[in-house]
C-alpha positions in Angstrom: 46.5 -30.9 6.4 47.5 -32.8 9.6 48.8 -36.3 10.1 47.8 -38.8 12.8 48.9 -42.4 13.4 46.3 -45.1 12.4 46.2 -48.8 11.9 43.6 -49.0 9.1 41.5 -47.0 6.7 38.6 -47.6 9.0 40.5 -46.1 12.0 41.6 -43.2 9.7 37.9 -42.5 8.8 37.0 -42.5 12.5 39.8 -40.0 13.3 38.6 -37.8 10.5 35.0 -38.0 11.6 36.0 -37.0 15.1 38.0 -33.9 14.0 36.0 -30.7 13.5 36.4 -29.6 9.9 37.9 -32.8 8.5 36.2 -33.7 5.2 38.8 -36.0 3.5 41.4 -38.4 4.6 44.1 -40.7 3.1 45.5 -43.7 4.9 49.1 -44.8 4.2 49.6 -48.4 5.0 53.4 -48.2 4.6 53.8 -45.6 7.4 50.5 -46.4 9.3 49.6 -42.8 9.1 46.4 -40.9 8.4 46.5 -37.6 6.5 43.5 -35.4 7.4 42.3 -32.6 5.1 39.8 -29.8 6.0 36.9 -28.7 3.9 38.9 -25.9 2.3 41.6 -28.2 0.9 39.1 -30.1 -1.3 41.0 -33.3 -0.8 43.8 -34.4 -3.0 43.4 -37.2 -5.5 43.1 -40.6 -3.8 41.4 -39.3 -0.6 38.2 -40.6 0.8 35.4 -38.3 1.8 33.6 -38.4 5.1 29.9 -37.8 4.3 26.5 -38.5 5.7 25.5 -42.1 5.6 21.9 -43.4 6.1 20.8 -47.0 6.5 19.0 -48.3 3.4 19.0 -51.5 1.3 22.2 -50.3 -0.4 24.4 -50.1 2.6 22.5 -52.3 5.0 21.4 -55.4 3.1 19.7 -57.0 6.1 17.0 -54.5 7.0 14.2 -55.5 9.4 11.0 -53.6 9.9 8.9 -53.4 13.0 5.8 -51.3 12.5 7.0 -48.0 11.0 10.6 -48.4 12.2 13.4 -50.0 10.2 16.5 -51.6 11.8 19.8 -52.7 10.3 20.9 -56.1 11.5 24.7 -56.1 11.8 25.2 -59.9 12.5 23.1 -63.0 12.6 24.1 -66.6 13.0 21.5 -69.3 12.7 23.5 -72.3 11.7 27.1 -73.4 10.9 26.5 -73.2 7.1 28.7 -70.0 6.9 32.1 -70.1 8.7 32.8 -67.0 10.8 36.5 -68.0 11.0 37.6 -65.3 8.6 40.5 -62.9 7.8 40.5 -59.3 9.0 39.9 -58.2 5.3 36.8 -60.4 5.1 35.5 -58.8 8.4 36.1 -55.4 7.0 34.2 -56.1 3.8 31.4 -58.3 5.3 30.3 -61.8 4.4 27.6 -64.4 4.6 24.2 -65.3 3.3 20.7 -64.2 4.2 20.6 -66.1 7.6 24.3 -66.2 8.6 26.2 -62.9 8.0 28.3 -60.0 9.2 27.7 -56.7 7.4 31.3 -55.5 7.6 33.4 -53.1 9.6 33.0 -50.2 7.2 29.2 -50.4 7.0 29.0 -50.7 10.8 31.3 -47.7 11.3 29.4 -45.5 8.9 26.0 -46.5 10.3 27.1 -45.8 13.9 29.0 -42.6 13.2 26.4 -40.8 11.1 23.1 -41.7 12.7 
């Protein structure tokens, strides 16, 4: 196990994904630290696992298809019906409706890191 400074669980996941052998991580908000665990440790209770992530309707609710290719739309804004003036927590989770939305930091991170 090793420990790195981090500001959020998303940053902690990114640190783990960039470290060779890291399979699990635990973010501690009190100390703003990220505990990284290798594959051999199996991860202690309460850790999150870094795993392959593919775009599909489950993790990318706004899929677009062009011919035989599919694309994940991260953000779309067509009107002022949905306010984008949100808290950081809402940006992490994602928000919106079918025509005005942001898919969220965690989904964005996973789709970009594992493709």
